[in-house]
N, C-alpha and C positions, 0 to 999 in steps of 0.2 A: 328300495331307497325312498325316503320321504323328503319332500321339500316343504319349506315354510313359505306359503304364498305371501306376496307383498300385502302388508296390512299397514296402511298409512296411519292407523290409529294405535299401532303397537307401542307399548311403553318400552323405553330403553331401560334395561336393568342397571347398566353402569356405563360410564364414559371413562376413557383413558386419554387424558390431555397429552398432547405432543409438545415436547420442548421446542420453543421457537428456533433455537440454534440448529435443530435437526429437521426442520420442516422440509427443506429440499430433498433430503435423502428419504425421509419417512413417506413423503407424498409420491416420490418415484417408486418406492417399494409398493405402496398401496396401489398405484396405477398399474404396475406390472402384475400384481397378484389378481387384481379385479378387472383388468382390461377386457372389454367385451361383455361385461355383465350388464343386464338391463337395470336401469336406474330411473328414478324420479328425482328432480332437483326442485326443492321447495324453499321459499323464503318466508320468514315469519318475524314479527317483532320479538326481540330477545326477551323482553319483559313477559311476553305471553307464554314462554316456554316453561315457566314455573307451574303452569296448569297441567292437568293430565293431557296426554297426547291427543285424545279425541277432541278436546276443547281447543288446544292451541293450533292443531293442524287444520281445524275448520277455518282459521284465519289466514292460512298459508296461501301465498301466491305460487302457483305451479309454473316453473320456468321451463321445464322439460319433463316429458312423461314417456315411459317405456321406450327409451332409446339406449343404445349401448354406450358404456363409459369408454372414452378414449384415454383421458388422463385428467388428473388434478395436478396443477403445477404452480410453483412460485413464479411470478412474473414481476421483475423489477424494472423500474423506470427511474434511473438515477438512484437517489437515496430512498425512494418510496418503494415499499414492498406491497404487492398485491397477489391475488391468486386467480388463476383461470381454471374453470371447470369446462372441459371439452367433451362433447358427446358426439355420437355418430348416428345419423339415420341414413340418408343416402350419401352424405358427405360429412366430413368432420367439421364441426363448428363450435364456437364457444357459447355454451349455454348461459354463462354469466362470468363477469369479472368482479371480484371482490376487492375493493380498495380498502386499505388499512385494516387487514384482519387483526384481531386482538388475540384470539385463541382458536386452536384446532384440536378436536378430540375425536377418537374412534368411538363409535357407539356400538355397544354389545348388548345382545339379548340375554335372556335368563340362562340359555345354554352356553353362553360365552362366545357364540358366533358373532362375527362382525356384521352389523346391520347397515353401516354406512359411516359417513363423516358428519360432524357438526362443526360449523365454522361461524364464530361470532366476530362481528366487526365493531369498530369503534363508533359507528353511527347508529348502533342500537338494533341492527338486523342480524338474524341468524339464518344461515343457509344450511340446508340439510341435503345431503346426497344419500338417498336411501335405495337399497337394492330391492329388486322385485321379489327375489326369493333368496333365502339365506341358507347356504350349504357350505360345509367345509370345502376348501379348494381341492383337497385330495379326492373328493367324491365326484368332481366334475370330469366329464370326458368330452373331448372334441373342442372345436372352436365355433364361435358364432359366425353366421354368414358374413362374408366379406372380410374375415380376419386372417385369411391365408396370405 
């Protein structure tokens, strides 16, 4: 079995936008499928994402690194919709809250495997949730420490 190590400079081959009316269900499914995976959470100006990955990720703010994904969830406050990205190191905490998300897309590599999520907000920021390694879910065995 081979794994693709985390490469923050890896180019995404394609993105699959998620329909906003399906965000809660799609994010719940994403969270269930990838719960416990090691992630990095990065933020970068959306305008910079047009450049190759090695260039735009050089400008990224790293919000969390090598922590396990707990969930990505829609968080509503009245009529306002936001997103919470929750990760776990020793305890579950919110790595970031995204106010006014504009779009969410699955990022896929050249082999079709999910590399993570791309979330663009209305304020001109893009948040990336990137997996440390990309493996088909069916190739994984066992649970991460603390996931029992």
